[in-house]
DOKE-799292 format. One record per residue: residue in three letters; x, y, z of N, C-alpha, C in turn. Coordinates in steps of 0.001 Angstrom, whole numbers, padded with zeros to 6 digits, always signed. Layout:
<nodes>
ALAXYZXYZXYZ
...
</nodes>
This chain:
<nodes>
UNK+000806-001373-000020-000225-000182-000046+000691+001371-000249
UNK+000657+002377-000901+001630+003499-001189+001078+004533+000190
UNK+002528+004568+000758+002183+005583+001830+000762+006794+002000
UNK+000774+007504+000555-000388+008396+000964-001350+007445+001011
UNK-001918+006677+000424-003061+005852+000556-003273+005605+002230
UNK-002058+005284+002921-001901+005024+004252-002299+006046+004873
UNK-001934+007248+004370-002195+008509+005496-003493+008887+004836
UNK-003968+008682+004167-005650+009087+003773-006139+008248+004504
UNK-005914+007237+004579-007266+005909+005026-007124+006492+006979
UNK-005884+006725+007207-006064+006785+008745-006777+008598+008831
UNK-006438+009142+008268-007567+010559+008250-008799+010195+008341
UNK-009476+009648+007609-010416+008963+007152-011214+008248+008235
UNK-010092+007232+009087-010467+006695+010077-011004+007614+011221
UNK-009902+008316+011568-010017+009611+012605-011104+010504+012600
UNK-011797+010625+011008-012890+011716+011078-014016+010617+011633
UNK-014003+009549+010861-015363+008810+011549-015410+008526+013121
UNK-013907+008697+013752-013998+008366+015089-014626+009615+015957
UNK-014184+010807+014966-014560+012363+015928-015947+012658+015402
UNK-016479+012390+014127-017790+012866+013777-019092+012701+014940
UNK-018812+011395+015441-019852+011508+016104-020409+012726+017509
UNK-018834+013804+017642-019137+014257+018818-019789+015859+018055
UNK-020547+015580+016769-021487+016937+016696-022912+015831+016070
UNK-023075+014719+016820-024528+014363+016622-025260+014032+017968
UNK-025312+015246+018213-026436+015589+019505-027626+015283+019144
UNK-028471+014387+019557-029861+014483+019044-031017+014559+020246
UNK-031926+015203+020300-033132+015518+021115-033388+014102+022135
UNK-033674+012899+021454-033878+011290+021880-032911+011128+022790
UNK-031651+011392+022799-030626+010908+023627-030403+012035+025362
UNK-031080+013072+024827-031330+014110+026191-032563+013866+027156
UNK-033302+012856+026652-034292+012444+027314-034108+011281+028010
UNK-034536+011258+029933-034141+010124+030810-034340+009156+029789
UNK-033649+007914+029980-033803+006444+029508-035329+006131+029919
UNK-035381+006185+031113-036804+005944+031810-037845+006530+032352
UNK-039159+006879+031758-039921+008155+032544-039747+008288+033801
UNK-039205+009163+034283-039401+009690+035655-040695+009417+036149
UNK-040588+008615+037451-042107+008030+038192-042065+009496+038931
UNK-043422+009684+039070-044179+010663+040327-045221+010355+040998
UNK-045018+010707+042214-046200+010137+043273-047079+011118+043202
UNK-047061+012414+042525-048136+013305+042490-048459+013829+041396
UNK-049914+014145+040910-050469+014460+039742-050369+016252+039637
UNK-050315+017259+039071-050742+018257+039059-051820+018478+037954
UNK-053130+018836+038426-054323+018569+037301-054515+019966+036585
UNK-053293+020136+035661-053085+021379+034923-052364+021125+033746
UNK-052529+021919+032633-051583+021675+031530-050258+022979+031651
UNK-049560+022770+030764-048768+023523+030706-047978+023310+029302
UNK-047473+024896+029136-047029+025149+027793-045704+025260+027895
UNK-044846+024573+026955-043554+024472+027005-043173+025881+026055
UNK-042203+026866+026678-042216+028397+025799-040596+028210+025213
UNK-040324+028401+023884-039242+028458+023425-038207+028903+024220
UNK-036791+027758+024113-036067+027580+024878-034889+028928+024328
UNK-034334+029281+025171-033113+030214+025255-031701+029441+025877
UNK-030765+030294+025181-029365+030053+025367-028452+028691+024948
UNK-029277+028066+024210-028641+026652+023175-027647+026977+022152
UNK-027182+026673+021908-026477+027060+020455-025600+025691+019486
UNK-025603+025809+018334-025105+024530+017708-023495+024178+018194
UNK-023481+022814+018380-022241+022284+018050-021040+022373+016969
UNK-020125+023109+017016-019349+023013+015509-018076+022099+015946
UNK-017673+021492+014952-016553+020134+014737-015236+020636+015619
UNK-014845+019779+016125-013545+019752+016654-013855+020799+018079
UNK-014780+021202+018555-014850+022130+019862-016092+021600+020341
UNK-016195+022086+021630-017221+022076+022672-018523+021042+022103
UNK-019003+020271+022678-020300+019932+022378-021447+021005+022854
UNK-022294+021302+022607-023401+022293+022781-025031+021508+022580
UNK-025661+022314+023213-027251+021943+022788-028143+022965+021873
UNK-028756+023068+021383-029405+023776+020557-030862+023757+021295
UNK-031352+024855+021251-032448+025374+021923-033483+024523+021445
UNK-033759+024255+020006-035036+023412+019492-034609+021568+019992
UNK-033238+021263+020383-033230+020007+020677-033686+019634+022254
UNK-033468+020804+022982-033549+020719+024720-034956+021144+024517
UNK-035770+021665+023760-037444+021789+024014-038080+020433+023390
UNK-037296+019898+022757-038130+018641+022232-037966+017591+023573
UNK-036582+017490+023905-036353+016822+024842-036843+017062+026224
UNK-037083+018370+026459-037803+018899+027549-039570+018286+027421
UNK-039952+018668+026642-041575+018234+026308-041888+016869+026473
UNK-040983+016092+026077-041155+014460+026095-040590+014231+027472
UNK-040083+014488+028079-039656+014231+029419-040825+014434+030606
UNK-041373+015323+030293-042397+016215+031179-043584+015232+030590
UNK-043803+014944+029709-044826+014301+028895-044998+013114+029381
UNK-043604+012233+029190-043895+010497+029772-044043+010786+031412
UNK-043343+011646+031862-043803+011640+033651-044877+011394+034052
UNK-045975+012047+033496-047174+012414+033504-047506+013289+034903
UNK-047037+014169+034847-047060+014969+036116-048122+016172+035626
UNK-048311+016592+034687-049391+017582+034290-050222+016555+033270
UNK-051524+017207+033185-052664+016661+032577-052450+016695+030819
UNK-051343+017947+030428-050934+017809+029532-049631+018403+028925
UNK-048855+018299+028089-047818+019339+028127-048082+019516+026391
UNK-048062+021117+026118-047867+021246+024706-047018+022388+024093
UNK-046776+022408+023122-045618+023371+022649-046673+024781+022055
UNK-047594+024991+021785-048220+025963+021089-049853+025675+021751
UNK-050585+027077+021575-051822+027114+022350-051828+027771+023889
UNK-053148+027394+023931-052964+027801+025628-052818+026887+026627
UNK-052456+027019+027848-052395+026055+028831-052260+026662+030235
UNK-052539+025896+031230-052880+026811+032374-051229+027415+032935
UNK-050382+026720+032856-048981+027169+032871-048372+027776+031745
UNK-047467+028111+031775-046016+028766+030934-044575+028366+031354
UNK-043934+027026+030774-042554+027041+031195-041828+027217+030457
UNK-040983+028036+031048-039766+028758+030312-038419+028309+030621
UNK-037655+028353+029647-036135+027834+030536-035090+028285+029349
UNK-033807+028646+030479-032842+029054+029618-031611+028134+029869
UNK-030795+027805+029181-029487+027234+029238-028555+028191+029812
UNK-027993+028282+030721-027312+029520+031286-025798+028883+031213
UNK-025328+027699+031399-023947+027378+031162-023553+025954+030692
UNK-023200+025601+029906-022510+024278+029243-020915+024257+029165
UNK-020416+023468+029964-019105+023238+029905-018457+021808+029754
UNK-017490+021582+029448-016974+020167+029036-015493+019944+029445
UNK-015341+019618+030445-013967+019570+030680-013363+017759+029967
UNK-012677+018301+029164-012220+017235+028352-011363+016304+028702
UNK-010556+015599+027736-009903+014534+028321-010549+012901+027783
UNK-009775+012038+028465-010223+010557+028191-011818+010182+029004
UNK-011865+010856+030008-013132+010678+030699-013815+011952+030927
UNK-014382+012747+029893-015015+014069+029729-016379+014180+030901
UNK-015857+015298+031426-017142+015383+032189-017979+016997+031609
UNK-019395+016387+031792-019739+017879+031349-020976+018236+032288
UNK-020899+019447+032214-021901+020239+033227-023215+021263+032486
UNK-024598+021214+032954-025451+021899+032724-026220+022585+033303
UNK-026122+023926+033216-026916+025150+034501-028178+025451+033284
UNK-029444+025090+034005-030463+025697+033523-031393+026770+034393
UNK-032151+027516+034303-032985+028160+034654-034402+027860+034043
UNK-035206+027491+035016-036784+027137+034883-037543+027969+035363
UNK-038759+028456+034950-039606+029664+035656-040790+028998+035058
UNK-041638+028983+036002-043501+029135+035609-044027+030762+035952
UNK-044642+030822+034479-045478+031798+034870-047292+031577+034539
UNK-048022+032689+035130-049165+032387+034508-049587+033386+033208
UNK-050188+032584+032543-050220+033124+031010-051278+034414+031059
UNK-052262+034428+031700-053154+035348+032027-052495+036563+032441
UNK-051577+036848+033261-050905+037735+033992-049535+037980+034017
UNK-048821+036713+033368-047200+036622+033066-047042+036922+034388
UNK-047294+036687+035638-046725+036899+037046-045845+035396+037049
UNK-044733+035438+037494-044029+034370+037877-044619+033729+039197
UNK-044781+032357+039289-045359+031672+040181-044483+030536+040688
UNK-043478+030127+040081-042498+029358+040367-040670+029554+039587
UNK-039960+029325+040391-038505+029301+039619-037757+028817+040462
UNK-036637+027943+039411-035459+027132+039961-034486+027024+038714
UNK-033518+027376+039689-032111+027082+038800-031319+025418+039163
UNK-031392+024681+038591-030770+023600+038330-029703+023033+037630
UNK-028446+022575+038483-027313+021940+037749-026951+021066+037693
UNK-026584+020497+036664-026362+018870+036815-024994+018487+036319
UNK-024221+017319+036352-022739+017096+035850-023104+015044+035489
UNK-022203+014671+034393-022148+013506+034159-020992+013182+033704
UNK-019916+012235+033820-018746+012184+033639-018791+010641+033114
UNK-018439+010609+031819-017954+009008+031117-016620+008835+031242
UNK-016421+007557+031787-015304+007114+031680-014672+006582+030379
UNK-013236+006525+030381-012345+006159+029127-012991+005145+028742
UNK-013351+003798+029225-013723+002829+028819-014946+002494+028461
UNK-015920+003346+028608-017446+003248+028110-017482+003445+026948
UNK-016550+004265+025834-016960+004196+024275-015342+004075+023567
UNK-015265+003542+022981-013938+003563+021780-013778+005121+021646
UNK-014257+005552+021153-014305+007152+020610-014362+008261+021414
UNK-013498+009352+021349-013679+010278+021877-014977+011383+022242
UNK-015612+011041+020874-016671+011998+020366-017734+011190+021201
UNK-017829+010046+020973-019004+009304+021423-018898+009626+023265
UNK-017703+009477+023706-017654+009861+025087-018571+011246+025653
UNK-018161+012220+024683-018134+013655+024902-019868+013597+024734
UNK-020347+013096+023763-022184+012648+023703-022369+012431+024909
UNK-022053+011102+025132-022408+010417+026315-022584+011254+027589
UNK-021639+012213+027556-021507+013108+028805-022406+014011+028826
UNK-022619+014632+027250-023767+015850+027245-025134+014880+027492
UNK-025639+013930+026833-026563+013116+027090-026733+012890+028710
UNK-026065+012366+029525-026276+012113+030901-026217+012944+031819
UNK-025520+014096+031036-026075+015415+032425-027440+016162+032119
UNK-027776+016216+030795-029396+016204+030415-030146+015658+031496
UNK-030086+014438+030515-031117+013687+031730-031375+013807+032857
UNK-030168+013794+034000-030038+014306+035151-031034+015653+035542
UNK-030511+016716+034712-031278+018002+034866-032788+017971+034824
UNK-033180+017245+033732-034536+016961+033250-034876+015925+034366
UNK-034554+015238+035170-034906+014452+036091-035308+015713+037684
UNK-034062+016078+037660-033998+017035+038696-035235+018149+038616
UNK-035279+018506+037563-036447+019821+037200-037934+018699+037648
UNK-037885+017547+037207-039406+016837+037276-039848+016558+038826
UNK-038639+016489+039427-038848+016196+040829-039178+017215+041627
UNK-038491+018526+041172-038520+019708+041796-039871+020473+041278
UNK-040530+020231+040428-041690+020418+039967-042832+019512+040570
UNK-042198+018542+041159-043124+017424+041723-043602+017773+043118
UNK-042328+018222+043752-042092+018676+045344-043231+020257+045295
UNK-043009+020737+044419-043390+022231+044424-045149+022265+044635
UNK-045371+023902+045328-047004+024059+045150-047720+024183+044444
UNK-047216+023760+043408-048324+024062+042228-049448+023445+042050
UNK-050683+024045+042043-051829+023415+042187-052487+023759+040692
</nodes>
C-alpha cells in the first residue's frame, strides 16, 4: 500500500471517530426511563421556546440547540405524567420557560459535562412568575465506556441533560403548584 493511501486511510478513520461528537440528538437527552412521580398536577403546561442554546461545531465543545432541548423537555415532562398535558403551542394553565445558562465540558479521556438551567413558570393570563428554580447537573463518562472520544462527549452531554430534566421533574413534583 502506498504511503499516501495509508495517510488518507488514517485521516478517514480519525474523522469517523470524531464525527459522532457533532451528533447530539433530542432523543438521547431524554431520561432513558420515564421519571416516576408520586403526585399529579391537574393542569396543563406549555413549553415556551428555550433560550441560551447553540449549535456544536466540529472539533469544539459540544452544545445543545434550543430546539433539541425543547423537544427533550417536552418529551420528558409528557412521559412523567406530572401534568394533565404538555403542549408546545396554544393555551395552557402554565407557561414553562427555560434558559440554558452554562454548558461546559472538561475534556480528556473521561469527559465531564455540566449544564446549568434556569426554569420558571408563569401564569399566562398575568405573566406573573409563580415558580422558579435553577438546576445544575453534571455527568462524567469514563474512558472505557466508549472507544471514540466524540462518543464519550455525546454520552456526557446526554447524561448531564437527562439528570437535569429528572431534577426538574422532581422539583416540580415537590412544588406547591396546584
